C-alpha positions as MATLAB code, in Angstrom:
seq = 'XXXXXXXXXXXXXXXXXXXXXXXXXXXXXXXXXXXXXXXXXXXXXXXXXXXXXXXXXXXXXXXXXXXXXXXXXXXXXXXXXXXXXXXXXXXXXXXXXXXXXXXXXXXXXXXXXXXXXXXXXXXXXXXXXXXXXXXXXXXXXXXXXXXXXXXXXXXXXXXXXXXXXXXXXXXXXXXXXXXXXXXXXXXXXXXXXXXXXXXXXXXXXXXXXXXXXXXXXXXXXXXXXXXXXXXXXXXXXXXXXX';
ca = [
       1.580   10.008    6.981;
      -1.664    8.195    6.119;
       0.133    4.928    5.388;
       2.208    5.247    8.581;
      -0.968    5.686   10.629;
      -2.541    2.712    8.835;
       0.428    0.493    9.727;
       0.438    1.621   13.368;
      -3.272    0.869   13.649;
      -2.632   -2.596   12.254;
       0.013   -3.199   14.907;
      -2.137   -1.920   17.773;
      -5.263   -3.800   16.670;
      -3.459   -7.073   16.152;
      -1.560   -6.741   19.397;
      -4.829   -6.344   21.312;
      -6.565   -9.264   19.580;
      -6.732  -12.652   21.180;
      -4.875  -15.510   19.539;
      -2.138  -18.073   20.037;
       1.083  -16.979   21.724;
       3.691  -15.832   19.258;
       7.049  -14.391   20.249;
       8.168  -11.230   18.499;
      11.098  -12.075   16.227;
      14.196   -9.850   16.319;
      13.812   -8.955   12.663;
      10.661   -6.902   12.112;
      11.264   -5.728    8.586;
      13.813   -6.102    5.822;
      14.885   -2.949    4.052;
      14.453   -2.935    0.281;
      16.612   -0.379   -1.472;
      15.846   -1.220   -5.081;
      13.466    1.651   -5.837;
      10.306   -0.469   -5.895;
       9.670   -0.270   -2.144;
       7.595    2.855   -2.842;
       4.947    0.634   -4.480;
       4.290   -1.459   -1.354;
       2.560   -0.891    1.950;
       4.686   -1.589    5.031;
       5.101   -5.350    5.279;
       3.519   -6.991    8.320;
       5.971   -8.752   10.639;
       5.230  -12.387   11.458;
       3.917  -11.708   14.938;
       0.945   -9.665   13.670;
       0.452  -11.340   10.282;
      -2.923  -12.691   11.273;
      -6.648  -12.410   10.653;
      -8.851  -11.949   13.710;
     -11.925  -12.817   11.636;
     -10.294  -15.941   10.242;
      -8.862  -16.743   13.700;
      -5.483  -17.628   12.273;
      -1.868  -16.678   11.849;
      -0.842  -16.620    8.204;
       2.074  -18.659    6.962;
       2.869  -16.314    4.072;
       3.455  -12.562    4.206;
       1.741  -10.832    1.286;
       3.280   -7.713   -0.190;
       0.316   -5.343   -0.567;
       0.541   -2.930   -3.483;
       0.175    0.763   -2.650;
      -2.429    1.470   -5.302;
      -2.191    5.231   -4.977;
       1.483    5.087   -5.981;
       1.089    2.480   -8.713;
      -1.807    4.434  -10.199;
       0.150    7.679  -10.193;
       3.374    6.335  -11.703;
       2.280    3.366  -13.828;
      -1.347    4.348  -14.501;
      -2.703    0.961  -13.437;
      -6.436    0.584  -12.876;
      -7.864   -1.128   -9.800;
      -8.148   -4.589  -11.452;
      -4.656   -4.237  -12.929;
      -3.205   -3.313   -9.538;
      -4.830   -6.383   -7.996;
      -3.441   -8.546  -10.805;
       0.034   -7.162  -10.184;
      -0.220   -7.873   -6.470;
      -1.554  -11.392   -7.011;
       0.912  -12.455   -9.671;
       3.875  -10.960   -7.849;
       2.988  -12.666   -4.568;
       2.277  -15.993   -6.225;
       5.700  -15.923   -7.860;
       7.356  -14.995   -4.575;
       5.520  -17.753   -2.726;
       6.530  -20.346   -5.295;
      10.154  -19.160   -5.131;
      10.377  -19.279   -1.338;
       8.656  -22.664   -1.158;
      11.206  -24.168   -3.522;
      14.388  -22.593   -2.140;
      16.002  -22.034    1.243;
      16.277  -18.287    0.591;
      14.651  -15.913    3.094;
      14.420  -12.944    0.754;
      15.333  -11.796   -2.746;
      18.294   -9.595   -3.471;
      17.216   -6.061   -4.482;
      18.206   -6.584   -8.120;
      16.236   -9.849   -8.265;
      13.159   -8.313   -6.709;
      13.319   -5.325   -9.064;
      13.570   -7.666  -12.077;
      10.638   -9.755  -10.840;
       8.539   -6.641  -10.309;
       9.340   -5.256  -13.775;
       8.610   -8.584  -15.476;
       5.313   -9.035  -13.645;
       4.268   -5.446  -14.358;
       4.934   -6.035  -18.065;
       2.825   -9.207  -18.042;
      -0.071   -7.451  -16.327;
       0.004   -4.612  -18.853;
      -0.028   -7.247  -21.601;
      -3.268   -8.671  -20.203;
      -1.992  -11.824  -18.477;
      -4.466  -13.088  -15.830;
      -3.693  -15.145  -12.740;
      -7.224  -16.537  -12.500;
      -9.036  -17.443  -15.699;
     -12.706  -18.070  -15.006;
     -14.834  -19.698  -17.703;
     -17.704  -17.759  -19.249;
     -20.426  -18.055  -16.599;
     -23.178  -15.774  -15.378;
     -22.886  -16.658  -11.689;
     -20.183  -17.771   -9.263;
     -20.379  -18.946   -5.654;
     -17.786  -17.589   -3.241;
     -17.192  -20.048   -0.396;
     -15.553  -18.744    2.772;
     -13.634  -21.910    3.618;
     -12.129  -20.536    6.853;
     -15.582  -20.788    8.418;
     -15.778  -24.520    7.682;
     -12.314  -25.013    9.160;
     -13.078  -22.941   12.278;
     -16.299  -24.847   12.954;
     -14.779  -28.278   12.254;
     -17.240  -28.687    9.388;
     -14.761  -29.653    6.694;
     -16.620  -32.971    6.294;
     -19.807  -31.022    5.473;
     -18.000  -29.142    2.741;
     -16.455  -32.329    1.325;
     -19.851  -34.065    1.214;
     -21.391  -31.068   -0.513;
     -18.458  -30.860   -2.959;
     -19.085  -34.453   -3.966;
     -22.829  -33.932   -4.449;
     -24.710  -33.138   -7.657;
     -25.705  -29.688   -6.303;
     -22.100  -28.534   -6.076;
     -21.667  -27.694   -9.768;
     -24.825  -25.568  -10.054;
     -22.611  -22.462   -9.694;
     -18.918  -21.971  -10.357;
     -17.288  -22.586   -6.924;
     -14.497  -20.257   -5.795;
     -12.847  -20.844   -2.422;
     -11.895  -17.625   -0.628;
      -9.837  -17.278    2.524;
      -8.512  -14.707    4.960;
      -5.943  -17.226    6.160;
      -4.614  -19.160    3.186;
      -3.055  -18.196   -0.124;
      -4.406  -19.664   -3.360;
      -1.556  -22.188   -3.338;
      -2.399  -23.219    0.215;
      -6.094  -23.493   -0.675;
      -5.279  -25.815   -3.569;
      -3.091  -27.948   -1.291;
      -5.917  -28.057    1.272;
      -8.327  -29.291   -1.433;
      -5.823  -31.848   -2.732;
      -5.294  -33.276    0.755;
      -9.072  -33.822    0.993;
      -9.485  -35.180   -2.553;
     -11.804  -32.395   -3.691;
      -9.386  -30.622   -6.014;
     -10.881  -32.359   -9.063;
     -14.466  -31.094   -8.637;
     -13.917  -27.818  -10.501;
     -12.762  -25.565   -7.684;
     -11.156  -22.182   -8.238;
      -9.068  -20.462   -5.588;
      -8.819  -16.868   -4.376;
      -6.547  -16.716   -1.347;
      -5.878  -13.625    0.708;
      -3.301  -12.394   -1.812;
      -6.324  -11.442   -3.962;
      -7.458   -8.868   -1.416;
      -6.364   -5.296   -0.917;
      -6.958   -2.597    1.702;
      -7.774   -0.190   -1.134;
     -11.258    0.409   -2.512;
     -12.295    0.633   -6.168;
     -11.311    4.313   -6.246;
      -7.843    3.175   -5.116;
      -8.204    4.974   -1.809;
      -7.011    3.391    1.428;
     -10.018    1.789    3.123;
     -10.797    1.534    6.859;
      -8.723   -0.860    8.910;
      -9.246   -4.565    8.179;
     -11.517   -3.871    5.235;
     -10.156   -6.006    2.425;
     -11.667   -5.809   -1.051;
     -11.871   -8.828   -3.328;
     -10.931   -8.489   -6.954;
     -13.713   -7.157   -9.173;
     -15.234  -10.085  -11.071;
     -16.893   -7.779  -13.588;
     -20.557   -8.405  -14.447;
     -20.660  -11.919  -13.009;
     -23.376  -12.375  -10.377;
     -21.898  -13.373   -7.012;
     -23.534  -15.470   -4.331;
     -21.841  -16.392   -1.053;
     -21.703  -19.436    1.205;
     -20.342  -20.023    4.712;
     -20.610  -22.825    7.256;
     -23.321  -20.856    9.048;
     -21.652  -17.604   10.037;
     -22.611  -14.277    8.451;
     -20.438  -13.290    5.516;
     -17.390  -11.581    7.094;
     -17.421   -7.790    6.940;
     -13.673   -7.972    6.356;
     -14.338   -9.395    2.896;
     -16.109   -6.768    0.810;
     -17.714   -8.120   -2.348;
     -17.358   -5.633   -5.176;
     -20.524   -5.088   -7.174;
];
């Protein structure tokens, strides 16, 4: 009941938000009957797969892990659940970008889920940060919204840029899309790391469903976090875990 209400609120909120015109497609959801559908939140249809804060429609539909279910059945911690979500979505994105397929067959999706779950339990990490005491999270959507990409590029090519480990974060782009964005602007070789919106979850550290549009970044452990935008306040939608 709680998850159903959460999904309905998402639909109503997104439908009332301003944004570019987007026609509702005939297919709203695809049924998954492979037994793993219980571990996912309802998938957002294309017409509301957007971020009002990021002022964008997303090109990729993330499958958000239902952490309450994954914790109960597979005993995954919060960081492990995030890892599972990230790695699973990154594999799906790579697959769909390199094939003409629209979806996986149930048996394929179940195999992918089981394999990814095994890797996460074995300690495999999607994002390996070097041993540093401080990182700088950069909300790149703000630079794009304000047409200040040139400011970011100039800063990225300056001597001050490497004072902290730079991690691009986005409410609009996946990690793969962030890397492509950096490559297109010739700043992918300056030591950037990427945390797209597949790294976020609507569950808090206690693995409880959070208020609407409150996404929580992965816990970076004891690393000190500083933030940077193009001038806007840090978005309330992105909650930095301490």
